[in-house]
N, C-alpha and C positions, 0 to 999 in steps of 0.2 A: 904088499905092504904099504906102497904109496896109497893105494885105494882106500885102505883102512884108516891111515891117517888124515887123510882127505875128508873122510866120512867123519871122523871125530872133530876135525876143525869145523866143520860144518855144522854139526851139533852143538858145538861150544857156542860158534857164532849165533846159531839160532835161539839158543837159551838165553844169550846176552842181547837178543835183537830186541828192537822197540816195538811194544804191542799197546793195544789201548783197548778199552772197553767204551763202547758209546751206550749213550743212556736213554733206555726206553722206559716209558712210564706205563706201567700196568693198572687197569681197572677190572676188576672182577667182582663176583657177587656179593664180597664184604663191604665194596664200596656202593653197592646199590644196582649193580648190573642185574637184569632179571634172569640171566643164565649165561653160562660161561662157554657154550659152543657156538661160535658166531658164524653165520653163513652169509651175511651180507651187509654192506655198509653204505650210507647214502648221506649227502649234506645238503640241507635244503636253504632257501633262499635267506632264512634269518640267521643261519649260522649253527643250527643244532645238527649233531650227527644222529642218524637214526640207525639202529643196530638190529638186525633181525637174527633170531636165534632159534634154537630147537624147542625154546620154552616161552617165546613171546618175543616182544619188540620193547628196546629201550630208546628214550629219547635222550640226547647227553649234550648240557650247555658247557662242558668243560671242567666242571665241578660237581655235578648233581645229575642224577637219573631221574626219569619219569618213565613209568613202565606201563604197557597195555598188552592185553591178552584178550582171549575170547570174550572174556566179562566186560570189556570196554567195546568189543564190536568186531574183534579179529574174525575172519573166516577160519582159521587154524592158528595154534600157537608156532607151528614150525614155519618160518619165514626164510624162504631162500633167495628172494630178490627184493629190492626196494628200489623205487625210482620215482623222480619228482618230474612232473609234466611241466608244460610251458605256463599252465595256468597255476602252477605252486600247489597242485594237489599231489598228495603222497601214496604211491601205489605200492601194495605188498603182495608180492607173489607167494601162494602158498598152495596147498592141496585142494584141486578141483575149481580153481578160479582165483580172483583177487579180491582184496579189501582197498577200498578209495577213502582217504582220509582228507577232509576239506578245511581242516582247522578246528571244527567244532564236533564232528562225529565221523563214525565210519559208515561206508557204504558196502554192501557185500554184492560182488557180481560173480555168478558161478556158471562154470561150464555146462555144456550139454552132458546128459548121463553118461555117455560112452567115454567122456574125458574126466569124469570125477574123481578118477583114482590117481590122476596124474599131477605130478607137483609142476608149479611154475618155477623156472630156473633162472631166467633172466627176462627183464622188461626194458623197450625203448620206445620212441615216439619218431614217428617220420615226418617229413617235410610238411605233409598236409595236416599234421595233428592227430593222426590215428596211433593208437596204442598197440605195440606189437609184442606179443608174450612167446616164450619159448619154453618146451615142456620136457620131461623125462621119458617121452615116448610118444605124445600124441601130436607130435609135430609142432607146428606153430599155430597162434591165435590172433585174429585183429579184432579190436574192439574200436566201432566207429559208428556214430550216430546212434549210440545206445545199443547197439547190436553186436554179437560175435559173429565172426567169419573164421572158418577153420580151413588149414592148410596141410597136406601130407607133403612131406619133402620126397618120399620115394615109396611107392608101392612093394618095388622088389626087395629093397634092403631095409627091413625094419629098423635096424639100429640107426639109420640116417635119420629117424623121426626122433631119436634122442638128442634134442638140441640143446646143448649147454649154454650157449650164449647167441645173442643177437645184436648186431650192429648195423645202423643206418647210416650210410654215407650222404654226402650232398646231393648226390644225383638221385637220392629217394630209394636206392639199391638197398636191399637188406642182405647181411653176410650172415651166414648160418654155421655156428662151429657145432659138428656133429662127430659121433663115434667114428663116422666112416668118411670124414673129410670135411672140406668147407663146400658149401653150397650158396649159390646166389639166386637170391628171389628179385627179379628186376622191378623196376617201376611199372611194368605193364603185367606184374603177376606171373612172369614166367620164371621157373626153377631151372637153373643150370649148374650142373656139375664142374666145379672149379678145380679143387686139389683132392684127389682122391687118395685112400689108403692111408690116412692119418687120423689119429684118435685127437681130434681139435677140442681144446678148452675154451678158446677165446680169440676173436679177430679184431684188428684194427687197422684202419687206413691213416696213414701220415699225411702231411700236407703235400709231400710228394708222390702220394699214390703207391707208396710203398706198403706191401700187406705184411702186417706184423701177425704172426699165429703163435700161440702157445699151444703144446700139445702134452699128452700123457704118453711118454717113452721116448719122444723125438727131440726134446727140448723147445727150443724157439726158432721157428721159420722166419727169416726175413726174404719176402718174395718181391720181385721187380720183374720187368718185362725181359730183363737180360739174364738173371738168375736166380736160383733159390739158394739163401745162405743159412746153414744151420748153426745156431749156437747151443753147444751142449758141454756136458761135464767134462768130456775128454777133451774137447778142443779149447774151450774157451773159459772153464773154470766154473760154468754154470752150477749153482748150489744143487740141484737135482734136475734128471732129464723130465721128471713128471711136474709139469709147471700148472697149477691149477687155475691162476688168474695173473693179471698185470695190468699196470698203469703206465700211461705216457705221461711224465711230470712236464708243468709248464717249463721249467728249465731245459728240457730235452733230453733228460735221462730217463731209462725206463726201470720199473721195479717188478720183479717177478717174484710170485710166492710159491711155496711148496710144503711139502710135509718135513723137509730138511732145514728149513730156514729161507732167506731172502736172498735174492741177487739185484744189485744195482749195475745197470749197464750204462756207461757213459763213453761215447767215442770208441766203442767196441772194447772196451776195458771193464772188465767184471770186479765187483767188490762184493763179497758175500757176508751176511749177518746171520749169526746162529746164536745158540745158547753161550757159547764161549766168547762170543763178541758182546754180550750183555744183553740179547734177546732174551724176552722172558720165556717163550716157548718156541720150539722149532715148527711145529706143526700149524702152518698158517692157511687158512681158507681163502681169505679175501683181504683185498687192500683198496685204500683210498686217499686221494690227495684232496685237502680242505682247500678252502678259499685263501689261506694264508700261506700255503705251501707246505704244511705239517703231512706226515704220514701216519694214518692210521690203519691198525691191522687186525683183522679177527682171526681170532685162533681157534683150535679145536679142544677146547677144555681149559685153555689157559686165559680166556677173557678177551678184553680189548686192550691193544698196546699202541701206545704212541711214540713215534720217533720224533725226537725235538731236534734233529740235524746234529750238526757237530757245535753246536755253542758250548756245551757241556761234554767233555769227554774225560772218563776216569782211567786211572791207572792203578794196579794193584799187584801184588807179589805175583799172580798168575801171568801178568804181563811183563814180567822180569824185573818189576819194581823192587828195590831192595828190601822195602817194608811196606805194609799197609799203615804205618803210623809215622807220618812226616811231620818234622818239626821244624824245619826250616829249608828255604829255597833261596837260590842266587843264581847269577849269570855272569860268566866270566867275560873278558874283553873279546874272546873269540867266538862268543854266542854259546859255548857250552853251558848247558843248566847242571846245577848241583842240587841234589835232594838229600837232605841230613834226616837220619831216622832216630827212632827211639828203641836203641838196642841192638840195632842192625848195622850200624855204621854210615857209609855215605856212598852215594852212586853218582856218577856223572854221565849225562846224555849228550852225546855227541855224535853227528853223523848218523841219527837213528840208531845207535847202539849204546848200551850201558857198560860203564866201567865201574868196579865197585873197590870200595877202599874201608878196611876194618882196622881193628888194633894190631892185626898182624902185619899190615902195611904201614905201621907206626903211628896210627891214629891214636890219641890219647885215652880216648874211651868210645865205645860203640855206641853210647847214647849222647847226641848231638843237638844241642838246644838252639844254636844260633849259628850264622855263617856270615862271612862277608868278604867281597873281593877287594883287594886294595888297589892303589895307583899302579903299582909294579904288576898287577894281575896275578898276585899270590892270593890263594884262598884259604880265608882264616875260619877255624871252626871252634864254636865254644863247647865244650864237652862236659861231663860230670866229674871229671878229675883235672879241670884246667882248660887249655886251650892250645889247638895244633894249627899249624899252617903248612900248605902244600905249595911249592915254589915251582911246579912244573915236573920236578923230577922225583922228589922225595916229600915226605911229610916229616915235619919237626914238631915234637910236643913240648909243652911246659906246664909244670905244676908246681906245687909247694917247694920240691927241692930245688927249684929255679927263682925262688924268693915270691912266689904267688900266694897271697894269703887267702885264696879262695879255692873251692872244688867245683861247684856247678857255676859254669859260666853261661849267664842267660843272654848276654847282650854285648856287641861288638860295635865299634865305631872308629873312623879314622878321621883326624882333624887336618887342617890346610897344612900343617908342619908335619904330616904324615905319621904322626903318634897314634897309637893303637888304644882307644879307650875301651875298659873291660868292665862290665856289670856283672856281678854275681850274687850269689846266695849271701857272701859275706860282706859287699860292699862295691866300693869302686877303686879300680887300679888303671894306670896307664904305663904303657911300653914305649920308652923313647927309642925310637928305631935307630936314630942317627946316633945317640950316645950308647946305644944297645943296653940300656939301663931300665928296670922296672921299679915302680913306685906305687906303694899301697897308701891309700888313704885310711888312716887307722881310725879307730873308734872315738879319738879326741876330736876329730872333724865333726862328729855327730852326722854324718852323713846316712843315708838309708841303706838297709840290707835288702835283698831280693830285688836287685834292679833288675827290669824286665826290657827296657829298651832306652836308648841314648840318642840324642838330637844334639848336633854341636852347631850352635848359632854362629859363634863367633870366639875369639880367644878368651872373652870374659863371660861369656854366657853358655853354659851347658845344662841342658834338660835332661833330669831323670826320672823316669817312671818307676814306682815301686809300690810295694803293698802298704808302705806307710804314708803314701800319698806323692804329689809331684814336687820334684826339687829344681830349683833353679840354681845353680851352682856357678861360682866365680872362681876359676881354677888359680888365677893370679893372687888374689886377697885370700884365697882359701874360705870363702864365706858363701852362705846359701841363703835362699829364702824358701820357705816351706810352704805348700799350698794343700789345703784339705777341705773336708766337708765345710768347715768354717768359711772359706772363700768361695763355695759354690759347687764344689765337687759333690756329685750324689753318693761317692763311696770314697773311702780313702785307697783302696785297692785299685791301683792305677795300672791296667796291663799292656797299654800300648799308648804310643804318640805320633804324630806326624805333623809336619808344617807344610801348609798350604802355598800356593803361588804368591798370596800376598803376605806371606811370612806369618800368619795366624797359626798359633798352636792348637792342634785338636788331640784329644784325650779320649781314650776308651778306658771304662771302668767296669767293674763286675755289675754295675746299676746304671749304665747310661753313659751316652755321649756327651761331650761338653767342649767348649772352646773358649779361649783366654781372651779376654777383653777389659780394659780399664782395671788392670791388677786384680781382675777376679774372673771366675769361671762362669759362664752361661750354659745351663743344660738344655739339652735338645732330646726330647723324647722320642724314641724310634717306634715304638709300639707300647701295648698296655700290659703286655706280658713279660715277666721277669726274664726268662730266657732270651727274648729279643734284644734285651738291654743288657744282657752279660756279654760284653765286647772282648773278642779275642785278638783281633788285627784290624788295622786300618792301612790302606793303600790308596794312593792316588794316581789315576792312570792319565795317558797322554791327553785325553779329552777333558781334563779337570774334574772329572767324577770321582767321588770318594766311595771306595769299596768298604764294607764293614762285615766282617765275620763273627757271628754271633753263635750262641747256642741253639739257635731256632732259625737258621738259614744264612744267606747271603742277602745283605742289602745294598741298594745303590742309592746314593744321594747325587743326582744329575747336576751338572754345572755349579759346583760347590759354591755357595752363597750362605752368608749368615743370615739374611733378611727372610723374615717369613717362613720359617722352617716348621712344619707340623708333622705329624706321624704320616699324613697322607702325601708327602713329599718324598718318602722313601719308596723304592721299588723292591719288593721282596722276590727273591728266588727260593724255590723249595723243590721238593721232590717231583710236583707237578711239572717243573722246569727241567727236571733231568737230574738233579742233584742226587748221588748215591746215599748221604747222609747229610742231615740238618746240623750237626755239631762240628764247628770249625776249631782246629788247633790252634793253640796260642801262638800269635806272632808268626804263623806258619804260611805266609803270603808272600807273593812277589809279582810285580809288573815286569814282563820281560821287554826286550827291545821292539819286539812285534806287536806291543801293546795287548798280550794275552796275559790274563790273571790265573796265576798259579797257586792253589792253596790246598793244605792238607787238611783232612777231616778224619774220624774215627773209622772211615771206611775206606782209606786210601787216598790216593793224589787226585786233584780235579782241575783241568785247565778249561778256564771260561775264554773263548775267544770274543772279545769285547766289540760290538758293533762298530761297522766302519760307515761313514757317512754315504757312500754310494750304494749300501745295502738297501733293498726292498723294505718299505715299511707298510704296515698293514694297520688301519684303524679297528677296534673292536666292532662288533655288530651289537646294536642295542634294542632290545625289545621290552616292550611293556607287556607284562605277562597277566597281570589280574588286578582288577580294582576291588578292594573290599570296604565294607561299610560297618564301621563300629568293630573293625577286626574279623569280620565274618565275611566269608564268600557270599555273593548275592545271585540271585536269578533276576537278571536285569530286565527282564521280559515286562515286568509289570511298570517298568519307569519308560521304556523306549522298545520299539519294534526293529530299530536299524542297529546291525552290527557289522563289525569290520571282520577282516579275513583272521584275525587273531580271536574272535568270538569276543571282543570287547564292545560294548555300547557305544553307539555313535549318537551325538546330539543329546547326551544324557541331560535330564532336567531332574532336580530333585527337590523335594519339600524342603521347607527352612529347618525342619528338626531332623533330617537326614544329611547332616553336615560334617560327619567324622569319616573322612576316607583315608585309606591306605593304599598306596601305589607300590605295587610288586614290580620289579624289573629286573633284568640281568644284562650282563655286558659279556658277549662272547668273544673270547681271545684265546683259541685252543693252544697257542704257541706258550703262553704264560698266563695262565688264568687269575693269578694273584696279582697281577700288574694293574687291572682295570681298576679305574678311579671314576668316580661320578660326580656330577655337579646337577642340581637341578633348580626349580624354581616354579612357583605358582603364580603366574602372571596375573595380577589383579590383587594379589594378596602379598608378595613378596617383592621387594623393591629391586632386588638383585639376585644374582646366582648365589645359591646357599654354599657353605664352605665344601671343599672336595672331601668325598668320604667312600669307604669302600661297601659301605652297607647297600644291601639290593632291595631296601624298600624304605618308605618315608610314610609318615602319617601327619595328616592336617587336622586338627580338631577345631570345634567351634568356628568353622567357615561362615563369615558373614554373607548375606543374601548378595548376589552378583554374578557376573559371567567371569569365568577363569579358564585358564589354559594351563595345563602342567607340562612342562619342558623338561627334558632329560638330554643330558650329553655325557660322553665318555671319553677317556683317554688311557693311553697306557704309559706316555712319556710325560705327562702334564705340559706338553707343549703343543701337541696337535690333538684337536677335540672334534669328534664326530659332529655331524649336522644334527640339530635336536629333532628328536621325535616328540609330538605334541598328542595331547588329550584334552578335548574340551567339556567343560561342565558348567551347567548352570544351575545355582542354587535359588530357588524361587523364595521371595519374602514371604513371611507370615501375611494372613490375609490383612492384617492390621498395618501392613506396610505397603499395600498395594495401591495403585492409583485410584481403582474404584473405591476402595474403602475410605482413602482420603477424600475422593470426591463425596462419598454419602456423609462422611464426618463433616465435610465442609458445608454440604448442604443442611445437615442437621445442625450445625453450629449456626449457619447463617439464619436458619428457621427460628432457633432459640433466639439468637440475638435479636432477629427481626420482631418476634414475640414480646421479649423483654423490651425493647425499644418502644414498641407499639404500647405496652403497658405503661412505661415510664411516660411516655409522651401523653397518654391518656391522664396519667396522674398528674404531669407537670401542667397539662391544659386545664385540668379542675383545680389545681392548685393556683394557676395564674388566673381562673376566672374567679376564685375566691378572693385572691389577693387583689384583683381589679376591682371587685366589689367594695373590698375593704379600702383600697386607695381612692376609688371614686367617692366613697363616702367621706374619707378624710378629705379629699379635694372639696367636696360639698360643704364640710365643715369649715376647712380653711378659707374657702372663698366666702362662706357666710361671715366668718369672723374678719375676712378681708374687707366685706362690705360694712360690716360692722365697724371696723376700724377707719374705713374711709367715711364713715357717717357717724363717727363716735359722738357721744353726747355734748362733748365740749366745743366740737367743731359745729355741731347743730345748734347749741345753746347760743355760741359767740356770733354765728351768723345770724339768728334770729334776732340778738341784741342789736348786731349792726343795722339789720333792717328797720328795727324799731327805733334806733338812733336816727337814721335818716327820716323816719317818718315824723318824729318827735321835731324834727328840724324843718319839718315842711318842704324837705327835699324830695318831692316825689320823683324827680326823674331818676335821682341816685338810688332811692329806695326800691323804685320800679326795676331800675337795670341790675341792683344786687339781688332782688328777690327772682328775677328772671333767669339770672345766671345760677343762682341756688338751686332752682327748682330744675333747670336743665341738668346740671350737676347731679341732682339726687336721681333724677330719670335716667341717666347715663350709667350711675353706678349700679342702679336696680337693673337696667338692661345688660349690662357687664356681667352681673352676677348669674345671670341665666346662661352665658356662655363659657367655655373653656378658653377660647381665642376669640379675639376681636381684630379688626383691620387696624394696620398702624395709624391710619389718619383719624379713625374714632379716638384710639387712645391718646393721640396727639391732643384733639379737640376737648377730651375730658381733663387731661392735666392743665391744659389752657385755661379751662373755665376754673380749675381749683386754684392756679396760680393767680388768676386775676380777682378771684374772690378775698385770697388772703392778703393780695396786694391791697385791695380796697378796705380790707378790714383794719390793716396795720398802717393805712394812712402813707403811702408811699415809702414804707422801711425799705423796701428793697424793689428792684428791677428785676426782670426775668428775659430771657430770650431762648427761643426754641430754633435749633437750626437743624434742617433735614436736608439730605441730599436729593438732587432732583430724581434720581433712580429709583426713590422709595416711594413718594406719594403717587397716589392714583395707580399703585401697581399690585393692589391685593396681598400686600405682605401681612400676614396674621401673625400676631404674638400673644402671649398669654395676658388675659385680661386682668386690669387692676394691678399691673406688676410696677409702675414707675411712681405712683403717687406716694407710697411709704417713705421712698428715698427722698423725695421733693419735700415730703413733711418733715423729715429729719433735717433737710438742710436748713428750713425755715426756722424750725423750733430750736435746733441745737445748735447752729452755726450762724444764722442771720441775727435773731432777735436779741442772743446775748452780746452781740457785738455793737459798739458805740458807732460804729461806721456805717455808711449806707452800703446796704447789701446787694449783691447780684448774683443771680443764678442762672446759670448755662445749661439748657438740656441740647445735647448734640447727638444727632442720630445719622449714621453713615453704614454703607454698605459696602463689604470688602469681600470679594468673590462670593461665597455662599454663606458668608457670615453678617449678621447684623449687630453692629456695635453702638450701644446707647452708654453715654456718659453723663453724669449730672454732677456738676461743679459749683461750689458755692466759695464766696469769699468772707466766710465767717471765722469764728474764733478758731475753728480747728478741733480736733478730736481730744488732743490733751487737756486743752482749757474746759471744754465742756464736761468731759468725765470728772475734772476737778470740782467744777461748780456743782455737779449731780451729787457730789460727795458730801460738798460743804452745806447744801441747803436742799430742802424738801422741793421735789418737782412737783409744779401743779399739773404738767402735761406728760403723761406716761403713755407712750407711742409702742405698740406691739405688732406695728404693721411690717418692720422689716423681718422679724423672726418669722411672722406668717408667711412671707414672701418667701423666705428660705425654704421654708417647709414645703410650700406649694411648688418651688422649684425642683426640689428633690423628687416630690411625687411626678411632676410632669416628666422628669428625666427617666422615670421607671416606666411609666405607662404610656408615653407617646414616643414617638420617633423625633420630636424636636428636642434639642438638647440646650440646655442654658446654663451660663456659667456667670456667677456674680463674682467680681473682684472689689473688696472694699465694703463699707468707706474707708478710705484711708487719707491720711493728711498730707497736703501739699505745700510746697514750699516755694518762695520767690528766688531770685537770682542772689540774693542775700542770705540765702538760706533762712529767711524768717517764714514763720507759718504764714500762708497765703490762703488757706481755707482746707475744704474737704472734698473729696471726689469719689465717685462710685462708679465702676463700668460693669455694664451688663452685656455678655455676649450671647446671641442667639444662632444657633446653627440652623439654617433655613433648608428645608426641604423642596425637592422639585414639584 
């Protein structure tokens, strides 16, 4: 009888004991896998998982599959072994040989005809670089220096030539797992029989030189020099004694696979995984640990399975959870967790055992919407008929019979005065525990209904989220402020709210996340789709990360900060990370004292072990997959002959009109593929990194000519980023932008310019020659006129009268003197008319003759004086001929003769630097008096000499290098500012 009771107690305890389901992610044909029966797995250096099946090979990047078959070059579609060698080539073992993939194409290597019917079962590489292959009856094969060598394990025992696995140790020994035991092929190619009479499936030597051997029938053997230890189903709980394969993980654990599931061995303790623990299929054929520590398994018909470790663990009714629909979670002061359900009551998890509470135990209703642990460690539950409280011994329930004006209670919160605030479908109530009284805020307060969450800030501020918006309520003044879409909310239905460490209020609505600032709400978009913005819960963990439950998975906003939040700032967790369901339940979330996030979904309860800082962190592996031109794949061989290991062109140089490039890339992070974020830039085109994105391609159009480097980095936490990968490309300029075209254009323009200039110069020379002829003709005309002016008829007539006068007086000396001077002056004038320029001495002599004749004629009416600097005479200085006489004549006739006073004429010639300055000064009546007399009476003497001289000077300045400037005549004054005569100044610029 006691035995029966004991068994019953054990059964009850087992039924109520805590179990859990681990999250395994499944990928099969519907996800793109080429075939669901998987024989082999391998990860390459780029992070891709290669999957060998009965129907071909798939390459997996964490999200997508790329498939290969005999069409692409495989020797056979059944691939039993995959291996990456030291040169990063991928070897595929199949029927009668292997296929080798170099990143561009497959190369087929076939066995000799005698082994053409044998399959390759495993592949490895020795310390010398030789490839070793094991077969299913043909022994082992070595490939080195382009040739196969064949080895028979045993001639006596044919089954020994069925080698399932080959392992090469550091001493270059090859350990062979056969149907008849373990054989050792030494570095000297000697075969030794090591362990007999076991059906070995795989061998491994650990760092302590302990031999681990999996078998068919004997479980796992652990062989040391001292003993052989068996790990079996009977003695150690091994999942099955027929072990197909195993891996030693980097963390020291061993994982064994069989037809019945998986066994994890740590410190001689086993943990089994099968369908009842969440495994997709029990029949597992191969297993792989990737570079991040994730476990991949190949099943026989169930496709590829990924184990996401214990970050996400699920619990359902099959694990003794009270219900698959958990609506609320809390933790009491003793560390016990309370899970409230829809329709099935409440369960308490303590010491790995569940205790259940329902209406039969006093719970007001089995549908529980919310829960709360108060300061006295009482547990409160909001139900569909009021609220209940568990005091550690029993449950007490309150409903409308106790004064509550509500049925469905959705929210509970306790203030500093230990009052319990109750949010319900009907509105707000408060239970004053110390007074043992209940108060309902009736409709007259106009507070909202359907209150989903309550946050008590202080005695005067309580925040209420509801289907009518967010309310800020002052319970002392019984006043509220209502916030809706008019204040920045994207939706009036506010499902949840939380206060961060900086006291900022964050709210989740049916259409987005928002925070409260400056009396309005700022919306923060999570994603572009509606389900991701339909927020069901908000929780803040001990690392200050905000966790957001939505209808499209779980989101994490790391290091909660209001600044610069974009959709890329959020990290999403989905089915690829191990979530059983993407749809989170409303306000069904809790961060426990161990910083675990518990939340309810429509498929049960999930626990997420939030990352600790001490945990290993891995960066994604990034690969540039393809470069497309105008969105189309290209055969780049027409642009370059160099290609890298990814079959991408090296030193790519494109013409100017091939400037529309698309870069396809991926970031491989198998642990959580959706977390990968990219930043990129085209150096030479972009000034800085472009904004963070989840897109795995980028297009640059209309790229100008130049040299560019495409750079790509990736991250999963937006804090740590990979080293950039780079791709160089050069866009050549069009020929009209090349240096040689510039040179040709320059030469052509220079030639055209030269031709134009030559033609212009010739035209100008012709014009100048013509103008010179015209100017010279004018000069001759002016000189002739100047000569005429110097020998005008009045002067000649008056001179001859003067000579006649002296003759009539019998003054032969004076007549002779006058006649001689007159003749000499006429001769000099005639001589000067033949030259454009004369020596200054000759010009002085000529004007002196003229002054002397005029002085004799007008009977000493005036005196004259010619002053010339010593550095002028006898210095061969030339000046324009007949230049001075018109101005001297002007002084005599218009200055001296009209004056009643004795006249004086001063001709002063000086040289200053390279200038010759000639001034002619008289003490006549001045210009104003002269002009007045000209106006009053008819002039007998009209001189055109000065006008002719000015015309000649203008022509001289144009056609010669000698420059002349005339200033005056102008009137001069004495110290008393009275008219003192007239002066003219002639400046001649001398040439060397």
